[in-house]
C-alpha positions as CSV (number, residue, x, y, z in Angstrom):
1,X,103.9,121.2,91.4
2,X,105.2,121.7,94.9
3,X,103.7,123.4,98.0
4,X,105.6,125.2,100.7
5,X,105.0,124.3,104.3
6,X,106.5,126.1,107.2
7,X,107.4,123.3,109.7
8,X,108.7,124.2,113.2
9,X,110.7,121.4,114.8
10,X,112.2,121.4,118.3
11,X,116.0,121.4,118.2
12,X,116.3,117.8,119.3
13,X,113.9,116.6,116.6
14,X,115.7,118.6,114.0
15,X,119.0,117.2,115.0
16,X,117.6,113.6,114.8
17,X,116.0,114.2,111.4
18,X,119.2,115.9,110.0
19,X,121.3,112.9,111.2
20,X,118.8,110.4,109.7
21,X,118.8,112.3,106.4
22,X,122.6,112.4,106.4
23,X,122.8,108.7,107.1
24,X,120.5,108.1,104.2
25,X,122.7,110.4,102.0
26,X,119.7,112.8,101.4
27,X,119.0,116.4,102.0
28,X,116.8,117.1,105.0
29,X,114.0,118.2,102.7
30,X,114.2,115.1,100.6
31,X,114.2,112.9,103.7
32,X,111.2,114.6,105.2
33,X,109.3,114.2,102.0
34,X,110.0,110.5,102.0
35,X,108.9,110.2,105.7
36,X,105.6,112.1,105.1
37,X,104.9,110.2,101.9
38,X,105.3,106.8,103.7
39,X,103.2,108.0,106.6
40,X,100.4,109.2,104.3
41,X,100.2,106.0,102.2
42,X,97.0,104.1,102.5
43,X,96.6,100.8,104.4
44,X,98.8,97.9,103.4
45,X,102.1,99.6,104.1
46,X,104.6,98.0,106.5
47,X,103.7,100.5,109.2
48,X,99.9,100.0,108.7
49,X,99.4,96.4,107.4
50,X,95.8,95.8,106.2
51,X,94.0,98.1,108.6
52,X,91.3,100.7,108.1
53,X,93.0,103.8,106.5
54,X,91.4,106.0,109.2
55,X,93.3,104.1,111.9
56,X,96.4,106.0,113.0
57,X,99.7,104.3,112.5
58,X,101.5,103.4,115.8
59,X,103.9,106.1,117.0
60,X,107.6,105.3,117.3
61,X,110.4,106.7,119.4
62,X,109.6,108.8,122.4
63,X,106.1,109.6,121.4
64,X,102.9,108.5,123.2
65,X,102.3,104.8,123.6
66,X,100.2,103.2,120.8
67,X,96.4,103.2,121.3
68,X,94.9,99.9,122.3
């Protein structure tokens, strides 16, 4: 079963995501699913090693700096 989500991306974020998807030889939709799936995984993933699952993962790129 799939759910539809209407996601609005700024032009620059869309361009970066589309380029990353193309570099990974995936559709943008497939690439976004993989990114969301990785981000939503419980603790113990490479981005969130052995931390409380309620602790936010560090942001990357031009986002806000990580919390102390």
